[in-house]
TORMARKE-575242 format. One record per residue: y, x, z of N, C-alpha, C in turn; residue in three letters; chain. Coordinates in Angstrom, 3 decimals. Example, Ala and Ser with C-alpha at 12.3 -4.5 7.8 and 13.67 -1.06 7.14 Angstrom:
BEGIN
<atom <-5.690, 13.190, 7.800>, <-4.500, 12.300, 7.800>, <-3.300, 13.200, 7.800>, "ala", "A"> <atom <-2.250, 12.850, 7.080>, <-1.060, 13.670, 7.140>, <0.030, 12.900, 7.870>, "ser", "A"> 
REM end
This chain:
BEGIN
<atom <-46.766, 10.173, -9.010>, <-45.279, 9.357, -9.959>, <-44.457, 8.612, -9.504>, "met", "A"> <atom <-45.347, 7.171, -9.331>, <-45.193, 6.065, -9.103>, <-43.745, 6.405, -7.519>, "lys", "A"> <atom <-44.973, 7.050, -6.296>, <-43.576, 7.101, -5.522>, <-42.724, 7.672, -5.233>, "lys", "A"> <atom <-42.486, 8.722, -6.377>, <-41.322, 9.393, -6.545>, <-40.270, 8.811, -7.061>, "ala", "A"> <atom <-41.042, 8.138, -7.896>, <-39.859, 6.944, -8.750>, <-39.309, 5.684, -7.904>, "ile", "A"> <atom <-40.262, 5.326, -6.934>, <-39.985, 4.422, -6.245>, <-39.214, 4.618, -4.617>, "leu", "A"> <atom <-39.333, 6.117, -4.388>, <-38.524, 6.958, -3.654>, <-37.146, 7.059, -4.275>, "phe", "A"> <atom <-37.058, 7.616, -5.353>, <-35.648, 7.613, -6.042>, <-34.870, 6.295, -6.067>, "gly", "A"> <atom <-35.684, 5.344, -6.376>, <-35.059, 3.944, -6.439>, <-34.002, 3.856, -5.153>, "ala", "A"> <atom <-34.994, 3.714, -4.131>, <-34.693, 3.709, -2.664>, <-33.569, 4.361, -2.215>, "leu", "A"> <atom <-33.482, 5.526, -2.803>, <-32.459, 6.291, -2.135>, <-31.046, 6.019, -3.028>, "ala", "A"> <atom <-31.268, 5.917, -4.521>, <-30.253, 5.644, -5.264>, <-29.551, 3.788, -4.725>, "leu", "A"> <atom <-30.446, 3.153, -4.167>, <-29.571, 2.093, -3.555>, <-29.627, 2.266, -2.285>, "ala", "A"> <atom <-29.822, 2.725, -1.492>, <-28.942, 3.445, -0.048>, <-27.715, 3.643, -0.412>, "gly", "A"> <atom <-28.116, 4.770, -1.485>, <-26.007, 4.856, -1.625>, <-25.586, 3.870, -2.188>, "val", "A"> <atom <-25.979, 3.240, -3.209>, <-24.943, 1.656, -3.708>, <-24.597, 0.860, -2.722>, "leu", "A"> <atom <-25.413, 0.677, -1.751>, <-25.471, -0.102, -0.590>, <-24.324, 0.201, 0.761>, "thr", "A"> <atom <-23.617, 1.577, 0.689>, <-23.046, 1.645, 1.691>, <-22.057, 1.055, 2.169>, "leu", "A"> <atom <-21.495, 0.598, 3.251>, <-20.553, 0.152, 3.826>, <-19.150, 0.101, 2.833>, "pro", "A"> <atom <-18.389, -0.785, 2.410>, <-17.094, -0.206, 1.627>, <-16.177, 0.741, 2.574>, "ala", "A"> <atom <-15.739, 0.959, 3.677>, <-15.444, 1.756, 4.355>, <-16.286, 2.977, 4.584>, "gly", "A"> <atom <-17.735, 3.402, 4.367>, <-18.548, 4.355, 4.303>, <-17.466, 5.452, 3.206>, "ala", "A"> <atom <-17.558, 5.181, 2.163>, <-17.107, 5.918, 0.738>, <-15.589, 6.798, 1.419>, "ala", "A"> <atom <-14.980, 5.769, 2.594>, <-13.067, 6.904, 2.112>, <-12.979, 7.082, 3.993>, "his", "A"> <atom <-12.150, 7.919, 3.787>, <-11.718, 8.474, 4.666>, <-10.915, 7.562, 6.270>, "ala", "A"> <atom <-11.462, 7.595, 7.366>, <-10.678, 6.718, 8.280>, <-9.486, 6.414, 8.194>, "lys", "A"> <atom <-8.846, 5.525, 8.494>, <-7.320, 5.051, 8.416>, <-7.321, 5.578, 9.981>, "lys", "A"> <atom <-5.538, 6.121, 10.071>, <-5.493, 6.686, 11.278>, <-4.715, 5.782, 11.861>, "ser", "A"> <atom <-4.632, 5.133, 12.797>, <-3.804, 4.126, 13.779>, <-2.894, 4.885, 14.482>, "val", "A"> <atom <-1.910, 3.950, 13.620>, <-0.282, 4.690, 14.360>, <-0.315, 4.976, 15.420>, "pro", "A"> <atom <0.335, 5.980, 16.195>, <0.479, 6.394, 17.550>, <0.734, 5.522, 18.200>, "pro", "A"> <atom <1.900, 4.577, 17.702>, <2.722, 3.437, 18.514>, <1.249, 2.417, 19.479>, "val", "A"> <atom <0.602, 2.409, 18.458>, <-0.424, 1.285, 18.644>, <-1.569, 2.180, 19.412>, "thr", "A"> <atom <-1.765, 2.961, 18.989>, <-2.972, 3.540, 19.861>, <-2.299, 4.047, 21.082>, "ala", "A"> <atom <-0.864, 4.381, 21.871>, <-0.878, 5.287, 22.870>, <-0.181, 3.800, 23.680>, "leu", "A"> <atom <0.086, 2.356, 23.074>, <0.724, 1.556, 23.946>, <-0.086, 0.744, 24.684>, "asp", "A"> <atom <-0.315, 0.808, 26.030>, <-1.087, 0.203, 26.931>, <-0.697, -0.776, 27.083>, "ala", "A"> <atom <0.366, -1.024, 26.956>, <0.954, -2.646, 27.489>, <1.370, -3.154, 26.524>, "asp", "A"> <atom <1.159, -2.265, 25.226>, <1.193, -3.687, 23.769>, <2.537, -4.352, 24.073>, "asn", "A"> <atom <3.880, -3.147, 24.548>, <5.370, -3.737, 24.493>, <6.052, -3.183, 23.288>, "asp", "A"> <atom <4.915, -2.288, 22.859>, <5.966, -1.875, 20.756>, <6.763, -0.799, 20.779>, "gly", "A"> <atom <6.426, -0.160, 22.239>, <7.134, 1.179, 22.462>, <5.723, 2.440, 23.543>, "thr", "A"> <atom <6.137, 3.002, 23.411>, <5.730, 3.918, 24.250>, <6.507, 4.738, 25.431>, "val", "A"> <atom <5.876, 4.864, 26.025>, <6.586, 5.298, 27.669>, <6.287, 6.836, 27.872>, "asp", "A"> <atom <6.906, 7.820, 28.669>, <6.300, 8.551, 29.133>, <4.633, 8.612, 29.803>, "leu", "A"> <atom <4.350, 7.599, 30.834>, <3.117, 7.441, 31.693>, <2.118, 7.325, 30.322>, "ala", "A"> <atom <2.141, 6.496, 29.398>, <1.540, 6.085, 28.512>, <1.092, 7.664, 27.306>, "glu", "A"> <atom <2.076, 8.127, 27.761>, <1.949, 9.472, 26.663>, <1.032, 10.485, 27.902>, "val", "A"> <atom <1.463, 10.681, 28.802>, <0.444, 11.677, 29.558>, <-1.145, 11.229, 29.827>, "asn", "A"> <atom <-1.301, 10.151, 29.946>, <-2.618, 9.617, 29.821>, <-2.945, 9.857, 28.714>, "lys", "A"> <atom <-2.366, 9.929, 27.315>, <-2.896, 10.939, 26.037>, <-3.375, 12.302, 26.591>, "ser", "A"> <atom <-2.321, 12.715, 26.943>, <-2.128, 14.238, 26.889>, <-3.182, 14.753, 28.028>, "ala", "A"> <atom <-3.235, 14.356, 29.433>, <-4.815, 14.366, 30.167>, <-5.884, 14.426, 29.423>, "glu", "A"> <atom <-6.061, 13.313, 28.584>, <-7.274, 13.234, 28.163>, <-7.756, 14.586, 27.191>, "glu", "A"> <atom <-6.769, 14.978, 26.253>, <-6.619, 15.699, 25.945>, <-6.754, 16.829, 26.164>, "leu", "A"> <atom <-5.978, 17.153, 27.378>, <-6.448, 18.462, 27.750>, <-7.496, 18.343, 28.387>, "phe", "A"> <atom <-8.158, 17.419, 29.263>, <-9.497, 17.622, 29.464>, <-11.050, 18.111, 28.493>, "ala", "A"> <atom <-10.588, 17.380, 27.178>, <-11.310, 17.757, 25.881>, <-11.235, 19.067, 25.655>, "arg", "A"> <atom <-9.709, 19.547, 25.543>, <-9.687, 20.958, 25.097>, <-10.145, 22.340, 26.428>, "leu", "A"> <atom <-9.830, 22.113, 27.566>, <-10.133, 23.051, 28.763>, <-11.814, 23.112, 28.713>, "glu", "A"> <atom <-12.414, 23.501, 27.809>, <-13.900, 23.562, 27.591>, <-14.541, 25.028, 28.716>, "lys", "A"> <atom <-13.649, 25.844, 29.290>, <-14.354, 26.830, 30.304>, <-14.349, 26.102, 31.715>, "asp", "A"> <atom <-13.744, 25.237, 32.162>, <-13.655, 24.855, 33.522>, <-13.262, 25.761, 33.966>, "asn", "A"> <atom <-12.183, 26.342, 33.989>, <-11.178, 27.176, 34.400>, <-9.692, 26.487, 35.240>, "asp", "A"> <atom <-9.470, 25.051, 34.560>, <-8.147, 24.898, 35.385>, <-7.196, 24.930, 34.035>, "gly", "A"> <atom <-7.778, 25.411, 33.058>, <-6.014, 26.014, 32.335>, <-6.716, 25.974, 31.199>, "thr", "A"> <atom <-5.397, 26.008, 29.589>, <-5.888, 26.198, 28.369>, <-5.327, 27.702, 28.235>, "ile", "A"> <atom <-6.062, 27.869, 27.260>, <-5.547, 29.464, 26.470>, <-5.211, 28.944, 25.130>, "asp", "A"> <atom <-4.552, 30.143, 24.214>, <-4.070, 29.669, 23.238>, <-5.391, 29.489, 22.302>, "arg", "A"> <atom <-6.713, 29.544, 22.241>, <-7.674, 29.314, 21.508>, <-8.141, 28.225, 21.567>, "lys", "A"> <atom <-8.063, 27.760, 22.923>, <-8.325, 26.255, 23.711>, <-7.222, 25.362, 23.025>, "glu", "A"> <atom <-6.413, 25.539, 22.901>, <-4.891, 25.196, 21.810>, <-5.431, 24.380, 20.986>, "met", "A"> <atom <-6.531, 25.404, 20.309>, <-6.746, 24.950, 18.660>, <-5.441, 24.921, 17.896>, "gln", "A"> <atom <-4.577, 25.983, 17.686>, <-3.285, 25.879, 17.225>, <-2.546, 24.515, 16.862>, "gly", "A"> <atom <-2.488, 23.888, 18.172>, <-1.129, 22.848, 18.362>, <-0.135, 23.460, 19.136>, "arg", "A"> <atom <-0.003, 24.582, 19.587>, <1.632, 25.308, 19.805>, <1.803, 26.549, 18.868>, "leu", "A"> <atom <2.792, 26.531, 18.625>, <2.654, 28.368, 17.705>, <2.659, 29.266, 19.245>, "ser", "A"> <atom <2.927, 30.217, 18.378>, <3.510, 31.470, 19.820>, <4.239, 31.280, 20.837>, "arg", "A"> <atom <5.045, 31.008, 20.012>, <6.646, 30.896, 20.861>, <6.512, 29.341, 21.546>, "lys", "A"> <atom <6.206, 28.744, 21.249>, <6.054, 27.443, 22.032>, <4.518, 27.392, 23.211>, "glu", "A"> <atom <3.880, 28.297, 22.783>, <2.689, 28.750, 24.017>, <3.644, 29.369, 24.627>, "phe", "A"> <atom <3.954, 30.481, 24.698>, <4.950, 31.677, 25.645>, <5.627, 30.177, 26.058>, "ser", "A"> <atom <6.678, 29.864, 25.843>, <7.567, 28.810, 26.181>, <6.881, 28.143, 27.680>, "ala", "A"> <atom <5.740, 27.602, 27.158>, <4.848, 26.247, 28.025>, <4.631, 27.024, 29.287>, "ala", "A"> <atom <4.424, 28.822, 28.685>, <3.480, 29.350, 30.236>, <4.675, 30.136, 30.818>, "asp", "A"> <atom <5.538, 29.701, 31.604>, <6.850, 30.072, 32.639>, <5.622, 31.402, 33.475>, "pro", "A"> <atom <4.652, 31.491, 33.471>, <4.409, 32.202, 35.090>, <3.218, 33.211, 33.933>, "asp", "A"> <atom <3.848, 33.463, 32.526>, <3.183, 34.770, 31.622>, <1.921, 34.955, 31.827>, "asp", "A"> <atom <1.127, 33.777, 32.380>, <-0.902, 34.413, 33.129>, <-1.447, 34.358, 31.320>, "asp", "A"> <atom <-0.784, 33.919, 30.177>, <-1.552, 33.561, 28.711>, <-1.887, 32.364, 29.121>, "lys", "A"> <atom <-2.121, 31.881, 30.289>, <-2.732, 30.329, 29.851>, <-1.800, 29.236, 30.580>, "thr", "A"> <atom <-1.990, 27.819, 30.614>, <-1.013, 26.808, 30.243>, <-1.910, 25.800, 31.438>, "ile", "A"> <atom <-1.793, 25.787, 32.765>, <-2.521, 25.229, 33.679>, <-1.964, 23.245, 33.064>, "gly", "A"> <atom <-2.967, 22.009, 34.151>, <-2.524, 20.661, 33.219>, <-0.826, 20.268, 34.256>, "lys", "A"> <atom <-0.491, 21.203, 35.031>, <0.674, 20.779, 35.704>, <1.908, 21.441, 34.290>, "asp", "A"> <atom <1.582, 22.611, 33.783>, <2.306, 23.223, 32.577>, <2.674, 22.572, 31.392>, "glu", "A"> <atom <1.637, 21.942, 31.432>, <1.343, 20.927, 30.396>, <2.286, 19.792, 29.973>, "phe", "A"> <atom <1.530, 18.907, 31.224>, <2.376, 18.060, 31.206>, <4.010, 18.365, 31.444>, "leu", "A"> <atom <4.267, 19.451, 31.849>, <5.874, 19.725, 32.104>, <6.491, 19.845, 30.472>, "ala", "A"> <atom <5.390, 19.948, 29.664>, <5.542, 20.635, 27.828>, <5.491, 19.346, 27.569>, "leu", "A"> <atom <4.853, 18.121, 28.071>, <4.392, 16.780, 27.436>, <5.862, 16.239, 27.561>, "val", "A"> <atom <6.471, 16.456, 28.685>, <7.617, 15.993, 29.460>, <8.883, 16.231, 28.210>, "ala", "A"> <atom <8.783, 17.590, 28.370>, <9.992, 18.030, 27.557>, <9.932, 17.450, 25.722>, "ser", "A"> <atom <9.098, 17.667, 25.397>, <8.644, 17.204, 24.170>, <8.926, 15.833, 23.533>, "leu", "A"> <atom <8.249, 14.841, 25.181>, <8.448, 13.413, 25.330>, <10.682, 13.154, 24.960>, "phe", "A"> <atom <10.954, 14.426, 25.858>, <12.305, 14.118, 26.131>, <13.295, 14.523, 24.541>, "lys", "A"> <atom <13.097, 14.817, 24.058>, <13.373, 15.824, 22.455>, <12.864, 14.646, 21.819>, "glu", "A"> <atom <11.954, 13.848, 21.507>, <11.821, 13.076, 20.904>, <12.189, 11.469, 20.366>, "ala", "A"> <atom <13.044, 11.421, 21.753>, <13.281, 10.122, 22.601>, <15.414, 10.302, 21.856>, "asp", "A"> <atom <15.814, 10.271, 21.181>, <17.294, 10.651, 21.168>, <18.180, 9.732, 21.628>, "pro", "A"> <atom <17.728, 8.588, 21.910>, <18.714, 7.299, 21.899>, <18.165, 7.226, 23.573>, "asp", "A"> <atom <17.936, 8.149, 24.231>, <17.470, 8.050, 25.544>, <16.993, 6.912, 26.301>, "asn", "A"> <atom <16.013, 6.163, 26.029>, <15.603, 5.095, 25.984>, <14.634, 4.801, 27.099>, "asp", "A"> <atom <14.019, 6.049, 26.925>, <12.683, 6.265, 28.126>, <11.473, 5.990, 26.972>, "gly", "A"> <atom <11.823, 5.525, 25.755>, <10.418, 4.980, 24.982>, <10.651, 5.611, 23.676>, "thr", "A"> <atom <9.482, 5.564, 22.897>, <9.114, 6.088, 21.936>, <9.144, 4.831, 20.831>, "leu", "A"> <atom <9.573, 4.465, 19.574>, <9.007, 3.619, 18.765>, <8.476, 4.560, 17.506>, "asp", "A"> <atom <8.274, 3.770, 16.573>, <7.402, 4.146, 15.483>, <8.255, 5.082, 14.679>, "ala", "A"> <atom <9.390, 4.885, 14.802>, <10.773, 6.101, 13.890>, <10.264, 7.246, 14.133>, "ala", "A"> <atom <10.564, 7.188, 15.845>, <10.722, 8.089, 16.377>, <9.289, 9.440, 16.521>, "glu", "A"> <atom <8.572, 8.337, 16.865>, <7.104, 8.830, 16.566>, <7.110, 10.018, 15.395>, "phe", "A"> <atom <7.617, 9.403, 14.024>, <7.625, 9.612, 12.712>, <8.578, 11.039, 12.339>, "arg", "A"> <atom <9.646, 10.794, 13.126>, <10.234, 12.551, 13.550>, <9.787, 13.801, 13.498>, "ser", "A"> <atom <10.660, 14.912, 13.543>, <10.058, 15.973, 13.527>, <9.399, 16.409, 15.088>, "thr", "A"> <atom <10.197, 15.924, 15.996>, <9.842, 15.774, 17.612>, <8.880, 14.956, 17.781>, "lys", "A"> <atom <9.018, 13.881, 17.548>, <7.907, 12.826, 17.637>, <6.321, 13.781, 17.068>, "gly", "A"> <atom <6.344, 14.157, 16.232>, <5.309, 14.613, 15.478>, <5.090, 16.228, 15.911>, "lys", "A"> <atom <5.555, 16.876, 16.833>, <5.426, 17.877, 17.811>, <4.813, 17.087, 18.975>, "ala", "A"> <atom <5.321, 16.186, 19.265>, <4.998, 15.357, 20.646>, <3.015, 15.273, 20.402>, "leu", "A"> <atom <2.895, 14.576, 19.352>, <1.579, 14.040, 19.157>, <0.820, 15.413, 18.701>, "leu", "A"> <atom <0.902, 16.456, 18.295>, <0.415, 17.446, 18.312>, <-0.260, 17.783, 19.391>, "arg", "A"> <atom <-0.002, 17.647, 20.597>, <-0.158, 18.054, 22.047>, <-1.015, 16.827, 22.841>, "val", "A"> <atom <-0.764, 15.741, 22.143>, <-1.149, 14.429, 23.206>, <-2.201, 13.849, 22.081>, "thr", "A"> <atom <-2.586, 14.036, 21.048>, <-4.031, 13.564, 20.741>, <-4.848, 13.905, 20.078>, "arg", "A"> 
REM end
């Protein structure tokens, strides 16, 4: 009986001493902060491509050099996937993926300055780009 009480007290103490942030979900890092390798406050295509290449490697689980719709895990609609698959082989290779990223980057950059700032990432086009780069 004493052991059960002691165990219960220790378990309760463990719950009460969790780190302050443990009970809360992680705060998401703003895209500019997460992607801005040169810390200039904006993100260029090279920085976005680095993140996209890392994501491609994580998603490409069967080591065939391509991503199919299932591997994309809902990041693209059927229509978007088809547009990114010009050879219509039902997969997207790394070159096709990076072409998609470049196209989305261009659409998210309405001032055509070659960089994206925080406001541009918050736009519909910016959010679409983030779905395929993070």
